[in-house]
C-alpha positions in Angstrom: 84.8 112.7 82.9 84.1 115.2 85.3 86.6 116.0 88.3 86.9 117.4 91.5 89.9 119.5 92.6 91.7 118.5 95.9 93.2 120.9 98.3 96.5 120.8 96.9 95.4 121.6 93.4 95.5 118.1 92.1 92.4 117.2 89.9 90.7 113.7 90.5 88.0 111.9 88.3 84.6 112.3 90.0 84.2 108.4 89.5 86.7 105.7 90.1 86.6 102.1 89.1 87.2 100.0 92.2 89.1 96.4 92.0 88.0 95.1 95.6 87.4 91.3 95.5 88.0 91.3 91.8 90.2 88.0 91.3 93.7 88.5 90.3 93.2 86.5 87.2 90.2 88.9 86.0 91.7 92.3 87.1 93.8 93.2 84.2 90.9 92.7 81.7 88.5 94.4 84.0 90.8 97.4 84.4 91.3 97.5 80.5 87.6 97.2 80.1 87.0 100.1 82.4 89.6 102.1 80.5 87.8 101.5 77.3 84.4 102.5 78.5 86.1 105.7 80.0 87.2 105.3 83.3 90.5 106.9 84.2 90.6 106.5 87.8 91.4 103.2 89.4 91.5 102.3 93.1 93.3 99.4 94.3 95.1 98.6 97.7 98.0 96.4 98.9 95.4 94.3 100.8 93.3 93.6 97.6 96.3 91.7 96.2 96.0 92.9 92.8 98.1 95.9 92.4 100.5 93.8 90.0 97.5 93.1 87.5 96.6 96.8 87.6 100.1 97.5 86.7 99.9 95.1 84.0 96.7 97.0 82.7 98.4 100.5 83.1 101.4 99.1 81.1 99.2 97.6 78.3 97.0 100.4 77.7 97.8 103.2 75.0 96.3 105.8 77.4 99.1 108.1 78.5 99.9 107.7 82.1 99.4 111.3 82.7 95.7 111.1 81.9 95.3 108.1 84.3 94.8 108.6 88.0 95.7 105.5 90.2 95.0 105.0 93.9 96.5 102.6 96.3 96.3 102.1 100.1 99.0 101.2 102.7 97.7 98.0 104.9 98.0 97.8 108.3 100.9 95.2 108.7 102.9 97.9 106.7 102.5 100.8 109.2 105.3 102.5 110.9 107.4 105.0 109.0 109.9 102.7 107.6 107.6 99.9 106.4 105.1 102.2 105.2 107.7 104.4 103.1 109.3 101.0 101.7 105.9 99.6 101.1 104.8 102.4 98.7 108.0 101.7 96.8 106.9 98.3 96.5 103.5 99.4 95.2 105.2 101.6 92.6 107.0 98.6 91.3 103.9 96.4 91.3 101.7 99.3 89.3 104.6 100.0 86.9 104.6 103.7 87.4 107.1 106.2 88.4 104.4 108.0 90.7 101.2 107.2 92.4 98.5 110.0 92.0 96.9 109.0 95.6 97.9 107.1 98.7 95.9 106.4 101.7 96.3 104.7 105.0 93.6 101.9 104.6 92.6 101.7 108.3 92.5 104.1 111.3 94.6 101.9 113.7 98.1 101.5 114.7 100.8 103.8 114.1 99.0 106.3 111.8 101.1 109.2 112.5 104.5 107.5 111.6 102.9 106.0 108.7 101.5 109.2 107.5 104.7 111.1 107.9 106.0 108.5 105.3 103.3 109.4 103.1 104.1 113.1 103.4 107.7 112.4 102.8 107.0 110.6 99.6 104.7 113.3 98.4 107.4 115.9 99.0 109.8 113.4 96.9 107.3 113.4 93.9 106.7 110.0 94.3 103.0 110.4 95.4 100.6 113.5 94.0 98.1 113.3 96.8 97.9 111.6 100.3 95.0 110.8 102.4 93.4 108.1 104.9 90.4 105.8 104.7 87.7 104.6 107.2 88.6 107.7 109.6 85.7 109.2 111.5 85.5 112.7 111.8 87.5 112.7 115.3 90.4 110.6 114.0 90.5 112.9 111.0 90.7 116.0 113.0 93.3 114.4 115.3 95.5 113.7 112.4 94.9 117.2 110.9 95.3 119.1 114.2 98.3 117.2 116.0 100.1 115.9 113.0 100.1 119.2 111.1 100.2 117.4 107.9 97.7 117.8 104.8 95.2 115.6 104.2 93.5 115.6 100.7 91.2 112.5 100.9 89.1 110.5 103.3 87.6 107.1 101.8 84.9 106.0 104.0 81.5 103.7 103.5 78.7 106.2 101.9 75.4 104.8 100.4 72.0 106.0 100.7 71.6 103.8 104.0 74.7 105.3 105.6 75.0 108.8 104.1 77.6 110.4 106.4 76.4 114.1 106.3 78.3 115.1 109.6 81.5 113.5 108.1 81.0 115.4 104.8 80.5 118.6 106.7 83.5 117.9 109.2 85.8 117.1 106.2 84.9 120.1 104.6 85.6 122.3 107.6 88.9 120.7 108.2 90.6 122.3 105.2 88.2 121.0 102.3 89.3 117.4 102.6 87.7 115.3 99.8 85.5 112.3 100.7 85.3 109.1 98.4 82.6 106.7 99.0 83.5 102.8 98.9 80.5 100.5 98.7 78.3 103.2 97.2 75.9 100.4 96.2 76.1 98.9 99.7 77.2 95.6 98.2 73.7 95.2 97.0 72.5 94.8 100.6 68.9 95.7 101.7 67.6 95.4 97.9 69.1 98.5 97.1 68.8 97.9 93.2 65.2 97.3 93.6 64.6 100.2 96.4 61.2 101.6 95.6 62.4 105.2 96.1 65.6 104.8 94.0 63.5 103.1 91.2 60.9 106.0 91.1 63.5 108.5 91.1 65.4 107.0 88.2 62.1 106.2 86.2 62.0 110.1 85.7 65.3 110.4 84.0 65.7 106.8 82.4 68.2 106.0 84.9 68.9 102.8 87.0 69.0 103.0 90.9 72.7 102.5 90.6 72.8 105.5 88.5 70.8 107.7 90.7 73.1 106.7 93.7 76.3 107.7 91.8 74.7 111.0 90.8 73.8 112.0 94.3 77.2 111.3 95.6 78.4 113.6 92.5 76.1 116.4 93.5 77.3 115.9 97.1 81.1 116.3 96.1 82.0 112.8 96.9 83.9 110.6 94.5 82.2 107.2 94.2 84.3 103.8 93.4 81.6 101.6 91.9 83.1 98.0 90.9 81.7 95.6 88.4 83.5 93.1 86.0 80.7 93.4 83.5 81.5 95.9 80.7 77.9 97.1 80.0 77.4 97.7 83.9 80.9 99.6 84.1 79.3 101.7 81.0 76.3 102.3 82.7 77.9 103.2 85.9 79.9 106.2 84.2 76.8 107.6 82.4 75.5 110.0 85.2 76.6 113.4 83.7 73.4 114.1 81.7 70.9 114.5 84.4 70.3 116.2 87.8 68.5 115.1 90.9 66.0 117.6 92.1 65.4 119.1 95.6 62.5 116.5 96.0 64.7 113.7 94.8 67.3 114.4 97.3 64.7 114.7 100.1 63.4 111.4 99.4 67.0 109.8 99.5 67.6 111.6 102.7 64.9 109.5 104.3 66.6 106.2 103.4 69.0 106.9 106.0 69.5 104.6 109.0 72.7 106.0 110.4 74.4 102.4 110.5 77.2 100.8 108.5 76.0 98.2 106.2 79.2 96.3 107.2 80.8 97.1 110.6 81.4 100.0 112.7 85.1 101.3 113.0 84.3 102.9 116.0 83.6 99.5 117.7 86.6 98.1 119.7 85.5 94.7 118.2 86.6 95.8 114.7 90.0 96.7 116.1 90.3 93.0 117.2 89.0 92.1 113.8 91.7 93.8 111.8 94.5 92.4 114.3 93.0 88.9 113.9 93.4 89.5 110.0 97.1 90.1 110.2 97.5 87.1 112.6 95.7 84.7 110.5 96.5 85.8 107.0 99.9 87.5 107.5 98.5 90.5 105.7 
């Protein structure tokens, strides 16, 4: 597996296996299947409600812990220094590990600064190897770095051919070489992405699928992708992207797919803040 180097020297696998929306009763086996086909990077979150099952897979595999890279995220209802700190300790127990490789703040709302101080302290204590954020736009990221005076290794955001985030990539690189991770690299199949004519034609040149083209495109931009599948054969296909390279013409064609719009919702819209506040009130998480 190819890796990238974070700005604190930690190596991160260039592809990760995402467990968002995988049912609890399927998560352990899905993670074990991902390990078997070659994944070493698993991405979960407190709000996914399957950290324990990921931990069961970690405990069950024969792969040494130091060869794995495990990510989780602190949820909004756990924001604030004390709650965020305690929540990471709970995640450590659920993941059955003495440390977590990467912990992110899941959303850019609420007590970001207090919560991030907790991650910083946990990193200093050796319980976390790398820290970062998720769904932060360039302005929020700059705010945290400039006024919080805290290291940020990663920003995990929506990135796919319809929402390419080139400006965010340039800004993150300029702000201390913050690595971007792509959630929903396939836009969850929206807009016929798996049958898109541009991606199909590019893939045919290399004997690759549109999904593989997307993952290779992100890799060549220096972005970690987090594809999800519960089908073992699809997992194996997704990881098989390191034996070809896209041409400048391929990349130019993909660039034309840009819509500059989220395929889900806009975190910069005040309605998104209301939506997440509603999640906490309605679901208790």
